[in-house]
C-alpha positions in Angstrom: 6.3 -9.4 11.2 7.7 -6.2 12.7 5.7 -3.0 12.7 7.3 0.4 13.1 5.1 3.5 13.3 6.4 7.0 12.6 3.8 9.8 12.4 1.3 9.1 9.7 3.3 6.2 8.2 3.6 2.6 9.3 6.5 0.3 8.1 5.7 -3.4 8.1 8.8 -5.6 7.8 8.7 -9.3 6.8 10.8 -11.2 9.4 10.0 -14.8 8.3 10.9 -14.8 4.6 7.5 -16.3 3.6 5.8 -13.7 1.4 2.4 -15.5 1.2 2.1 -15.9 5.0 3.2 -12.3 5.4 0.6 -11.0 2.9 -2.0 -13.1 4.8 -1.1 -11.5 8.1 -1.2 -8.0 6.7 -4.6 -8.7 5.0 -6.0 -10.0 8.3 -4.7 -7.0 10.3 -5.5 -4.4 7.5 -8.1 -2.6 9.5 -5.4 -1.7 12.0 -3.3 0.1 9.4 -6.0 1.5 7.0 -5.9 5.1 8.2 -2.1 5.4 7.7 0.4 5.3 4.8 1.9 1.8 4.5 5.5 0.8 3.6 5.9 -3.0 3.1 9.5 -3.8 3.7 10.6 -6.9 1.8 14.2 -5.8 1.4 15.5 -8.7 3.6 14.0 -11.3 1.2 16.3 -11.7 -1.8 14.2 -14.4 -3.4 11.2 -12.1 -4.0 9.8 -12.1 -7.6 7.5 -9.9 -9.6 4.7 -12.5 -9.1 5.1 -12.2 -5.3 4.7 -8.5 -5.6 1.6 -8.8 -7.8 -0.2 -10.5 -4.8 -0.1 -7.2 -3.0 -2.0 -5.4 -5.8 -5.6 -5.8 -4.4 -4.4 -4.5 -1.0 -2.7 -1.6 -2.7 -5.8 -0.7 -4.7 -8.0 -0.6 -1.6 -5.5 1.5 0.2 -5.1 4.0 -2.6 -8.9 4.4 -2.9 -8.8 5.5 0.7 -6.4 8.2 -0.3 -3.4 6.7 1.5 0.0 5.6 0.1 1.1 2.0 -0.3 4.8 1.5 -1.1 6.8 -1.8 -1.3 10.5 -1.9 -0.7 12.3 -4.7 -2.5 15.8 -5.2 -3.8 17.3 -7.2 -6.7 14.4 -6.8 -9.0 13.8 -5.5 -12.5 11.8 -2.5 -11.6 10.7 -2.0 -15.3 8.9 -5.4 -15.2 6.7 -4.4 -12.3 3.2 -3.1 -12.9 2.8 0.7 -12.8 -0.1 0.2 -10.4 2.3 -0.8 -7.6 4.8 1.6 -6.0 8.0 -0.5 -5.6 11.3 1.1 -4.6 14.7 -0.2 -3.7 15.1 1.6 -0.3 13.2 2.8 2.7 14.4 6.4 2.1 12.8 6.3 -1.4 9.6 4.9 0.1 9.4 7.8 2.5 10.1 10.2 -0.4 7.3 8.7 -2.5 4.8 9.0 0.4 5.9 12.6 0.9 5.3 13.4 -2.8 1.9 11.6 -2.8 0.9 13.5 0.3 1.7 16.8 -1.4 -0.2 15.7 -4.5 -3.3 14.9 -2.4 -3.0 18.3 -0.6 -3.0 20.0 -4.0 -6.0 18.0 -5.2 -4.3 15.9 -7.9 
């Protein structure tokens, strides 16, 4: 697990390729990241499935209730098959764009 912090956003990258172990580590260390926007970078794992992403849903809900963004970066997926409750994008640039838009929405009171 590699953690990169820039401003009010932290990017957490899976370095082992085991999504379940990665999710467990993030859940255990969630208090460390709870006051920041989170980008989960799974782009290096080409075997990721929609089911794997659904495992992040409870963590995403808790984070969004705290008025922070939670975005997952994954490639080689059918993005239409993924739940609307999860923000999943194909690149880090798009993840940063989503966070920026959500920050503006929060500032405007949406």
